[in-house]
Phi, psi and omega in degrees: 000313180296323179295320179295321177297321179299314183289327176296313180293324179295320179297319178296318179297318182294328176299314179294317180294325180296320178300318178295315181297318180297318179297316181291318180295326178296322177296317179296318179294323178297320179294324180289321185290348174303328175205079188287356177275348180274126179266106181288138175045061187295337183250012184299321184281355179273349179288144181288320182241144173227141177239154179185195179208170180208160168216160182183192178234158178208165173230145180249132177236157179219135180249121184263141171242116184268155183250002179079017181299134177241127180290163176303335178274004178086015180272146176225118189252146179227143183243149174204160171249103188285340184208165177271150171236130182287146176231175183241146178219149177218136186220154165268172182218126171234116186243128180243123181281121176272314173201196187286350179245332188244138174228151174251126186239135174240122187229071180292148181184198182229136173244127177245121183200186179202162175230132174266111184258133175250132180242124182236141175270131190298316187281309187271341184080009177300147187227137174234156179225151175211136174261113182264105180272153179212143170234104189258130166270118185247146180228068183288138173233118187234146168261123184254123177249116185256145173280188179284144179287134174240110184055248183247033176216154181205109180284160180203165171231158180226157172211141182187197180231156182212097169289143178228150179229118181272115181267003175260119180239128182243140178246146174081005178273165177299314180239144176224135182266155178288158183285347185226144175216168183219130185239148160263140185232151173214140183203178177209157180191192180210132174277125173249121184270107176262170186303326186242351180195170174261134175252126192226098171281142184213143172244132182227139176250131184239127184240114181290146182251346187243161175287119185268354182276132176275107182274345179270100187237069176297338180289348180248013182301329180262008178231072183299334179293337175267323183296332183299334179291312178296322180295341181276353185253135171277314177192171174210136180242147185257150176219155180216151168240128186237130176242117192233148171245116178262147174233116188234000000 
């Protein structure tokens, strides 16, 4: 059920992002069509190293797995993230050319975002809420496979890994996330060759592999009404959708 909700919300988000991407790409294409016989930066892809930067938006999702825990008072709690909240991201770019089709990219940066979590008790319908904020140091490493260049554009796909470190730590909340997570990533984008730089819109999907919930909560030993939320969870995994603009 949670996976289907994730894909429904992701599809809606991608529709909005696609409209933005189409508008921006149309502007880039329009600039190229002013003189489509001119090949911008014809030798740019022959360089061994490329440097750049990026900024963009992302959304964070979390999928909960419950363990059926029942409190001494007979309560049974369930958690969900009912909607997406937009976040901001900024990255550097170090690109190493392996051959004419493959590049290795390292894009360290920061992701700032949040998740609105709703907690409901099964029997009474009682509801609690928590906004889980995060400031992530990300270290993505991607293998980029590019198609053939056509005039001043070149599509590509990526696959990689992304360790993350959450530098935001909260005490006394119902839920607390661990400081480290690890993602598998897959994405696609297109290089647009402009006269002085490459403009690269990209969409990336990130799938967390580890349990992000901190189950060791000594800070809540004297607050069982808060600890029961963590006790109700077996694990939770994180996912993200990232829409980025690179300048190389």
